[in-house]
N, C-alpha and C positions, 0 to 999 in steps of 0.2 A: 450440763451446755450442750446447747444445740446450735450448731450451724450448718446452714443452708448454704449453697452457694457451689464454687468452682471443683475443679476435679485435683488441684495440684495441691501439695504438700501443705497443710495447714500450719500455722504458730500462731499462741496468743499470748499476747504479752499481757497480764492481768492483773488489774489492779491499781494500775500505774495513773498519776498525775500525769494529763496531756495536754503541751502547750502547744496548740496547733499550727501555730508560725504567722498566722495574719494579723499579729500586732496585737490583740485582743481575748480572743476565743481560748478560756482553757476549762479542760474537764476534770475535776478534780479527783475522781477516782471513776476509772473506765476500762475496759477490753481493751486492746488492740490486734486486730485480728489480722495476719499476713498471708497472704494466697501466694506462693512462688515467688517472685518479685516485687508482687504490688499490696498495697493495702485492701485488703477486700472491705472492712468496717472496723466503726468504732461501736461499740457496746457501752452502753452505763454497764459500772459495774453492780451484780446484786448477790444475794449470798447465795443464789443459785449457781453464780458464776465459780464458785468456791469447790465444785463439784469436778472431779477429774474428768476430762475432755472425754470423747470418745475415742475410738481407736482411729491411729492414723495422726491424730492432733498431738502437735506438741504444746504443751501448756506450760509457760514460765514465770514464776510468780516475780510480780514489778512489785509487790507491794508496799508504801513508803517510799519509792524511785520516782522521779519523772523521767519523761518521754517528750523529746523535740526533735524537728526535724535537722536532717544534717546541713551545714554550713554550705554555702555558696559562696565564694570568692570572683569576682570579676577582676581582680586588679594585682597582679603580683609578679615577681620573676623566678624562673625556675631553672635550677640547674646550675647556678652558681655560686652556692652559698655550702659549705663543707664545715662541718660543727656549728660554727658562729662567725664564719670569717667567709666574705665574698668575693672572689677572683676568678678572672678571666678563665686561668690556667684550671680550675674543678670542673669547669663545664664539659660535661659528656652525655649522654645518652643511659648512660649508670645513674648517672646523678640525678637527669633527669625522671629517671623512674621510682629511685629511692625518694625523690622529693614528693611525690607524689603517694607514696606508701606513706608518708610521714603525715601527711595533709587527712589521709583516711583513720592513722591512728588516733588523730586529735578531731576527727568526727567529721571533716570536710569532705563533702563529696563530689564538689567541681571548683576548677579555678582556670584561670582566663589568665593566661601568660600576654605581659601587653608590649611588645615592641623588641626582644631581647634575645629571639631565638637567634642558634647560631649553625649556619652549614643546616638548615633546615630541619635539626633535629627534632626540634616539638610537633614541626607540622607531620612528620612521619610517624614518630606515636600516636599523636592524634590521629591518623588515617587507620594505622592498625586497630586503636579503638573502636572505631565507626566501622570497621569490618568484620570484628569480632566483637560486639559487646559482651561484657562480662567474662571475657575470656579470663582476664585477671582481676578478680574480684577487690583486690589489694588496693587497686590504684586506683585514685580520684580521675573523674570525667575530665581530659585536659582541651581546652580551647585555646587557641594561639594566633597573635596579629602578626607571627611571622618576624622580622626585621623591620624597625619601625626607620625613621624618616627624620634627619636633624641636618644643621647647618655646619658645615664644614669651620673649623677657626684655625685660621693661617697659621702657620708656627708652633700650634699646640694642640692636645687634644679635642676634640668636639664636646660639644653637652649634652653629648647622651648620659647616662648612668655611669659611674667611674669602671666598673667590672665589666663594660660590653660596648667602650668607647670603639672598637674595632668590629664589634655584631653589627653595628647598626649603620642606616646606608647615607651618605655624605651626599647631601643635593645643592647645588647651589642656583639650579634655574628652574623654573614650571615647566619647561621640556625633559628633563631628565626627572623629573618628579613624578609626572605622568607615568613615561615611562616603567620605571621603578613602582609605581601601585599599579600598573595594567600587569607585571609581572609578578606581585603577588596577588592580584585577582584571579592567575591562572593557575595560582598555589591553593584556592578557594581558602584564603586565610578569615577569620571569625570577624576582626575587626582592623583596620589602618591606624598605624600610631603614629604621631609626628611630636618634637620637642620643641617648642618654642623660648622656654626658660634660656635667660642667658647667663644663670648661677650667679647672678649677684655681679654684674657687669665684667665678667671675665670670658665670657665665650658669644661668638655670633649667633644668629639667632633668625630663622626663616623667616623672612619677608610675606605681607601679606600676599602678593602676586602666589608667590608658591604654596603657602597655605590653601589657597582658593585653589589651587590645579592639584593637588592631593586630594582633598577633598572633594573637588568634581569627579574626579576620576575614579575616586572610591565610590562614590551615589552613581556613577555610570553603572556599576558592576554591583549595585544593590549591597552594596557595604560601608557599614557605619565607618565613622572617623572620629576617634581622641586625642584629643590633644595636651600636655604635658605643660602646666601653666605656673608661673610664680604671682606675677603681679596681677593689678586690676586691667592694666594695658593688654598683657597678653591673654587675659579671658576674654577681653573685648572684640581682641583681633583674631582668636580662633572662633568664636560665635559667628562673626560677620563671615569670617571664611565659609562656613556653613558647619561646623564641628559639632556631632552629637553628644559628645561624650568630653567634660572636663574630668582630666584624672584626678584633679587635687582640686580643694576650694582655693581663690586667690588669699595669699598670707600677708599682700604688702601693705594693705591697708582693708577699711570694712568697707565692703562693696557699696557703690552709689547707685540711684536710682535706677540709670542709664543702664548699667548691667543685670539689675532685677529684672527690668522691662525684659531686655533679649533674651535672658534665660529663659524666660515664662513665656516671651512670645512663639519663642523656638522651638520649645519644650527640651530644653538641653538638659542631659542627665549629668550632676554634677557627684562625684565621687567624694566620700567623706576623707578619708587617708589619713587620720587624726592620728592613731597611736603610733606613727614612724617617727613622730614630731612631738610627742608627751615629754615632758619632766618625768623622770623616772628613778626609782632607786634598783637595788639590783633582788630585792626581796621574792620578786617574781621568778627570779632562776632559783630559787629553794622547790619551786612546784613540781612534784613527781612527774609530771609530764615534760617536764623538762631534764631533771637530774636522771632519769633512767633512761634514757636513751640519747644523752649526749655526754661526750666524755668528758669526765672532770677537770682537767687543763683549757679543755675550750671554755666550759662555765667560768673558771675561774679567770680568765684571758678578758670574757666577755663583763664581768663584775669587775674587777680593775677597771676597765675602759668605760663603764658607768659611774662607779666611783670617783675618778679624775673628774667629770665633768659634775657629778651632781651638785646641786638638783638642778642643773643644765640638763637639757636632752640631750643626747648623742649629734641632732642635726637641729640646728638654729638656736633660738632661746625660747626661754620660760616665754618672754613677752609676748614673741610671735605667737606660741601656742594657748595663751591667753586671745590673743585678736583671731584664730582660728575658731575657738569655742566661740565667741561673740559672733562671729563667723556664720559658724554653723546654726545658731539659733536665730538668726537673720534670715537667711534662706529656707529653715524648714518655716517659721511664722509667714515669709511673703507665698510658699508654697510651689519654692520652687522644688525640682524632683531630685532627692537625695538616694544616693545608691552605695550600700556597703560595702568598704575596698579598705583592704587592710594592707595597702602595697609591701608584700610578702618576702622576701630572698636578698633585703640588705638591712645592715645596721642590726638593730636587733629583732628583727622581724623574723624570726625561726618559722619556719613553713611550721603551719599546724598552731603551734602556741601563737603566732602573729594573728591570729585571725580570734582569738579568745581574747586578747589583747585589746583587739577595737573594739568588741563587744563592751569590756570595761570601759574606754574612751567614750564610746556612744553615751553610755548610761550617766558617767561624771560628766558629761555636755548636757541633758537634760534629760533623754530618754527615759520612758520607764525601761524596766527588763524587757516585758512583753512586746514594746514599740522594737527596742534593739534587736531580740530575736527575731521578728517579724523584719527587719531590715536586713539582715545578714542569712533568711532563708526565702520564701514568698516572693518578697521584694527583688533579691537579687536575682533569683530564678526570671522572674518575669522581663527584668531587664534583659539576660541573655535571652529570651524568649522559650526558655525550658518549661513547657508547662504539665510535664512531668513528674516534676520533682519542687521542693521547695516548702509543700504543705503536709500535714496528715492528715489526709480526706482518703476516701474511697477513691481505687482508681489510681491512686498517683503510688510512683516508685517508693518503695518501700526503704529508704535512704533515713535513718533517725540515729540520736544518739538514746542511751539509756542512762540517765545520770543519779548517782547516788545522794543528790541533795539538791533541792529547789532553788535554781537560779532567780525566779520572781523573787525570791528572800534577798537573796546575792548575788550578781550577775555573776561574779568568779566560782560561782557553784557548776559554770558550764566545762568546767577544767575536770570536776568529779567525775569522772566517765567511770563507768559501769560494762557498757558494750557498745560497740558501733555496728550496725545492720546495713550494708550496703544493696541496693537491690535485693532484699529479703535474705542476704547472706550475712551471716553473724561473723563480724573476723576475729581471727584467732589473737589477739590482740598480746597474749601471752608470749606467743612463738615471734609475733614479730619483734615484739622488746627483747628478745634472748639473740636474737640476730643482730640487734642495733650495739647490745651490750658486748 
């Protein structure tokens, strides 16, 4: 084996199937050469590759295994879930860091928390990561919207997430909204989030004038804006206000031609966010990825909650989910920019496992496994303007999963993880698992 190139320590992952992450390209048997924290090259595997590597090169036999890029999730909520329960009382920096480790254990390299930061904890963690890259290779890269904006509901909690109603900013006027977004910009948030959903008519929602003020001030500082929506009218209102992202597909009805035209004209990204609403059984709770790191009592609690509603989902109805799948197909065929989103951190969306369940939901909605993986890797990284990750290609960060089985045959094989490498560092998943156990 001859390798020419950089002076960094070299590692060769030899003889694996490589899923590049572009939604189509697969190398059936190749050698992936890592140099430090980057991918150095992809080489066709030959009989000569089976020779011992030169001195100083670590060779790892990956014959029969599959390698794919690490997952990138632009939409979730971090720090609130303990076990399988989400509550404001659980939020802490310690829990945020724990979730970042759970994410990497499952092969998620990058995570953006969308609007539920409390007291700037997430932003402080993010800023430390940026000041000291790779200081802790067990942590997923964190991006954050800080605290999002929502309308107050007089006499009742606001329409923000149930676990974070006192963490989001209640705003009832355009002037106040502008001031708060300016405050977020001073903290260099990665995106601004606002909620439009009236939670089935039970909550007040931001009016169009306030939505426009939020987006205008965000754009004034070069920051994109994301809207949480539920209905077709909410989606249209947010797009008219200039929102760059819809954090969910509309779920009240099939999108009409007006909304499709708006989404296409303004190139609005629409997050998939499917698995959080999908009909489910508790079978997936038997997966070792869950059982090995989640207290048995917590697994049993969630299993009982699921069984009580089965076959209906924990959130909404199976009828709504069927409509959601139809909407996904419609948006995709129309050419709307769809972006992978697991909405991690609440209900059954366990950090790390939620991302794998979203892959399964995408395949169930009609994507091929390669397309679903591409949406969760290269496309998600592109959405976040992170051009150093999401693909197995020379020069990219060596963020990758080595899998025991081929996810192109069965997308749930993304859960059969042999090892995870972040920035070229192989995580000690056994030690991580012991800490949780």
